N, C-alpha and C positions, 0 to 999 in steps of 0.2 A: 374230626379232630382226635388225635390219639390221646390228648389230655382230658377230653370231655368225660364226665361221669356217665357211665352207661345206665340205662333203665334197669330196674330190678329184674333179675333173672337173665339179663343179656350179658354175655361175656365181654370183658374189655378187649380191645383189639389184640393185645399181646396174648391173652388167654385164648381168643378165637383162633389166632395163628397156630398155637400149639394143638388145639382141638382138631383143626384141619389136617395138620401134619401127622398127628396120631392116627387119624383115619386113613390117610394115604399110606402110611407104613403098614397098617393092617391089610389094606387092599393088595399091596405088593406081595403079601404072604398067603393070599388065598390059594386053596388047592386048584389044580388045573381044571378039574371038572366044574368047580364053582365059577371060575373065571369065564369059561366057555359059555355055560348056561346063562349067567348073568349078563355076559356080553351080548349074546343072542337077544335076550330080552330088551336090553337097552337100545339095540338097533331097531327093534320093532317099536318100542315106545316112542323114540324120536320120530320114527316114520309115521306113527299115529298123529303126532303133532303136525308133521308136514302135510298129511292128508287133510287134517282139520283146516290148516291154513289154505290149502288149495280150494276147498269148498267155500271158505270165507271170501276168497278172491274171485270166485265164479260170478260173473255178471257185475263185477266191481267197476266196469267201465263208466257206469253212470254215477259213481261216487267220486268225491275228491280224492286225488292220489294219496295224500297223507292219511286221510281217514281210513281208507281201505287197508293200507299197509299196517296201521296201528292195530286194527281189528285182527288182521292175520297174525301179527306178532303176539297179541294177547292169547289167541286160541292155540298158537303153536307152543306156548308155555306149558300146555298139557303134557307134552313129551317129557320135558325135564322134571315136571312135577311128578310124573309116574316114576321116573328114575330115582328121584330123591325119596319119595314116600314109600313106594312099593319095594324099592331096592333093586338096583341093577348096576352094571359096570360100564361106564361111558368113557370112551377114549379121550374126548376133549377135556372133560373134567380131570381125568387122571394124568394129563400132561403136566400138572403141577408136581407130579412125582420127580420130574427132572430137577427142579430146584432142590427138592429134598435130598436127592442123590448127590448133587453137587455140594450140598452142605454136610454130607455124611450122615444124614438122618435115615436114609434108605440106601441099601446096597445098590450100587449102580447096575450090575448085571440083573438083579432082581427087578429093578424098576423098568429096564428096557424089555425084559421078558414079559412083564405084565402088560406093558403098553402094546407090544406086538400081538400078544394073544387077544387082548380085548379089541384091538383095531380090527383084526380079522373076524372076530366073532360079531362085532357091530356090523361089519359089511355083510356077513352071511344073514344076520337077522333082518337087515334092511332089504336085502334082495328077496328074501322069503316073503316079507310083507308086500313088497311091490308086486310079486307074482300073485299073491292071494288077492290083493286089491284089484288087479287086472282081471283075474278069473271071476271075481264077484261082479264085474261089469260096472264098477263105480264110475268109470270114465264116461259111461253112456248117459249118466243122469242129466236131466234138463236138456235133452236133445244133443248130448255130447259136449255141452258147455264145460262140464268139469274136466273132461279130457283136454279141451282146448286151453283151459286155464293152466293145467299142468304143463302142457307143451310150451306155452308162452313163458311161464316162469323158468322152465329149464333152458329155453333158448337164451334168455337174458343172462343166465349164469355161464353158459358155455361160450358165449361170444366175447367175454372179457379176456384180456391178455394175461399172460403169466404174472407179470409184476403186479397188475391191478388185483388179480385174484389172491396173490400172496399177501399183499397188504390188507386186503379185505378179510382174509383168514386170521391175520394177527388181531385185527380189531374185533372180529366176531368172538374169538375165544377169550380175549380179555373180558368181554362182557359175560360170556358163559361162565367163566371161572369166577367172576365176581358174583354171579347169580348163585353158584354153588357155595361160595364163601359165605354169602349172606344167609343162605338157607341153613348152614351149620350154626348160625347164631340163634336160630329158633329151636324151641323144644316141642311145640305143638305142630300139628299139621297146618293149622292156619298161619302160624308164624313162619314156618318154612316156605309155604306158598307165597306169602307176602314178601319174603326176602328175594325170591327168584323171579317173580313175574315181570317186573319192569326192566331189569337188565336183558332178559330174553326178548321181551317185546321190542326193546330198543334195537337189538341186532337184526331182528327180522324186519322191522319197519325200515331200517336203513339199507336192507338188501345185502347184508354182509354174508360171507361164505363160511358155512359150518360143514365140515367134512362129513360128519355122520348124517346130518340132515340131507346132504346131497347124495349120500349113498342110497337113499330112498327116492328122492325127488327126480334125480336124473335117470336112473334105470326105469322108473315108473313112466316117465314121459317118453322114454325110448320105446317102451312097450305099446303105449297108446297112440303114438303119433301116426297120423295118416300121411299119405303122400304129400310132401310140402308143396304149397302154392309157389308159383314162380317168384323168385327173389327171396324165399324163405328157406334157410338152410336146414337140412335134416340134422337131427340129434344122433350122432354116431358114437360108437364105443370109444373111438379115439378122442372125441370131444369130451366124453365123460371122464376119461383118464386125465385129459388135459386140464380139467377143472379140479379133480380130486387131488392131484399131486401138489399143486401150489397151495390149495386150500388146507391140506393136511400139514404141510410145512409151516404155513402161517399160523395154524392153530397151535402147533407145538411151541412156536415162539411166543404167541400171545399168552398161553397158559403158564409158560416158564417165567415170563415177565411179571405176571401178577404174583405168583408164589415167591419169586426171588425178591421182589420189592418188599414184601412183608418180612421176609427173613432179614433183609438189609436194615429195615427200620427197627425191628424189635429183637434182633439177635438170634442166635441158634441154640438158646438154652434148651435143656431137655424139658419135655412137656411134663406137667404135673397132673394133668387131668386125663381121664380115660374116656374114650368114646363109648357111648352106650351101645349095647348090642342092637344091631338092626338099624343103626343110624344110616341114613340114605347112602347107598352105594352109588358113587358117581364116577 
């Protein structure tokens, strides 16, 4: 509730909105080299979370579906935790720049330039991690069970239709941006992690589509897949693109909806607080 008194040290919702948009404006002005390097790192960090989730799902057939998915979601939060705490530039969190640009708080060309650069850097970082994980033979663990878990997860994602993936992408990034938003309310590492874990776990447990996570999960599964059994479709590059396109569009809409909602609720007044140096790059 917007009228509730916040706990000591926790910014009120209007103040938190300004803190987030201050940070987004700073992100849009990062030098090109910083955007690329931090974008590469974010792609790898989210990929680490994806790899952790694959391991958690390995052999999960013996567990209740919901339980296994929740565990996978909790460990996947490692990725966004690294982005927030260590500092990196993540496309899905940065989609909130669009609302800032529409409100005049960020120059529109600058926002779209930042989003494009970070998206491509996230993709490159994800692909590099997928290649390294494959070269390390991680998919061979437990008699190849890790690889099978990766392929099964990827098949479920590539078999969904365009509209379903688009809608799933909207929902996924609403939760991811809420995770980022809540993390900005914290000042300590513990507070930031507490703010982001449950929204991230929720989107993973529900099987929603996060474009940057899929930049790792789908190419990794493509690398490790064996010849499909009869009736099991192969994971192709066309299927990967067919997932990433609607997932990305949905993520853009979901991030913009969250940021625009808070602007609509609390207005577009200039921020009075400054983000502390090194606050989580997202």
